[in-house]
Steps between C-alpha positions, in 0.01 A plus 500: 500500500711381803778743393260797492391411854869479627574830320194657658586381849850650469380838370242525779724387773785741403303828456579770754183643669653775707401771249165491295396738229211736557267275281529202739223629728275628229460168299189297563688174546167310536385582153472221255730687252727788588725656225811699582664702218811720512839543352763252530715512818232684717430195715198326364654141549616592844165619603325169399770279664478704823128446516548125430761466772307680772139385416471193281548135571849376444387175314376396161190721522718803441731548202686791333582464129658718235363481155844546348606166643605252241227260635245723331661479159364140459217504753190717512407699792148349513650154501713594787212633692304175459792306640532770788129463571537121539760553763245701704651839368329817618741783471659575177756774466591566138793730399609635147172447335593712203759223402215252429307524186130490557538535872187723551271249329644200721470693818134586408440114465655434828300778665184358359566125543694503834331742717656352809839602384608849596754651250740792546637599171795733415573673174719782363264694268179686568391495136568134446297417818201712438485389132536136557263261307347364824375856604639435843434857620134393561609204698814599691587783719788692328780657728777724365826478692706832467870512570600598838393823638756724683320404822548133422867536399580662829307240702656204309858625502504623853246295681260777580125524498393837357142515433296565193398858453160593346523775222244707660675487849822591314340804351312612807762413772845476334691658789369262763577193270845633397597547869382148603717353222801713557515381855581154349705577188694788329313479178710696242804269477262189509300662216806549293582131547149393405515695169815328407415142580194455739200417280569130473535264789799328360695820558517447869795293609638467142581861408815400314323306239180712481553677180600173315185318633272795408645500143434132476130567612455761235669293234283198590177691477576647162674220327297203637191589710341753255551293191346188667206684620420744218639298188755766398798424272868594558485797289229631732736421801774695340265796434374504862866497629562800286187673619604425858852641438335824363269528797775443752727777358226771519243411776267643605444441131227712303454280190472659144315189381551581116866564527565218728319259270699618202821475691419124587338445168170403661138589454338728750283222622790252535688758705213555730468116542877478603439771759207291636696182504799659689250660745322167553834344592563782756810636319341835425222698622269692270340827616182610318327824481223559753296649211565234213478191723683163460467321163711274298453750220605813718857573535626553858584848603813375686692172517705398805708218582329286755715591799812700596711186512461455124614852444827443663522158315462664159687828553802557289568834680371657834139430542273809494374577851180635386423193307562285803274703725217468255556134426518429872164693561300325227654166573372502848165629426396344171396165635301633783323809328401638163786717393458737202679778314342833596471832307695664796755325729660165463244246610124481574414214755155359489366806318533703834840547614757710293862461568814693382820296568846664532793588720497662850488847330206411268230772528117461452486744206400234246197396710403833645144557537398122482315321766650200667836582348822416661879532456691167551864590588804277492792527751302615802435300801191678630225685331590868463209740432281362229772238396467143566822281499525274195625200694172487694307382199711195516297397815166449337523121480 
């Protein structure tokens, strides 16, 4: 127990608070239970430690623990909390919950029996969190932390303070917004840098080791995290790696479920389950039809890697620029809005706005005659005619 306190003090004291992710100001830190989910490496741990450093007592009433610590291989979480409570514990920050069997049940017990303890919990998988035994979605407030937006990347790397842009403002007044941002940065080159390595906070300041660290993140998710949460065996891990390789070579991927299932020697339902698991771990994004809806039984219309950085990581040859553009667009919007596959165009957002994504010469032919339809163009600094620059959609959070 004393070692855990020492470790907690060190982690809290050492965390850098100069840059904070967008979610920092959206979390209700006073709630009895807040849960942060998101992919490995996007900054969940840093977010918790930053709040503790700036707002919580630096004494035994506050502790940060990670449930992959060897301490919890021979001690239960509930026993730990009973001791923590005896030491006047009030603020409990719990990381890596998916590594602890039965975590949701024990956190429910803590919630019900120690209402004076405020808990901030971090985990990596949406499905695992929402389907936990303790039904924590009714008790806790769940927040999803995306990878860095283009805006956050620029602010973090260059010490700027570009503001968040609302989608409606971006649609209605793109020229005014673009001019205000272009006064501070030259977006095209920075946008290219972001596509290559800007989605994860650990890229800033450690560009040389970025690809290696990102590959470690992906391997840990598939080989360790997914099996521990969803009870899948080694054969399933190998099949998911093969599936990911197929997706990476052909994204944006329009899956032929029957042929793909035969190629991987899987049933249709198992293949769709693997799609869902990889999506829950933020390795891929599934785009469903606006007419068919989202269902575990429905096949996605398109499958994307989660973000452009992964496209560069997995690419055996030059990455397809059309794929990068679409991947960036859906990545930046899918956590904030309902994004669907439309009958015309590339993306339907919140059932209202239709977008066609392409290069600077992209025409509006494919969305002609549609209301609230817009062309999103890459490689332009300012809106031209009816075209909105692609990079501007990286300023939504």
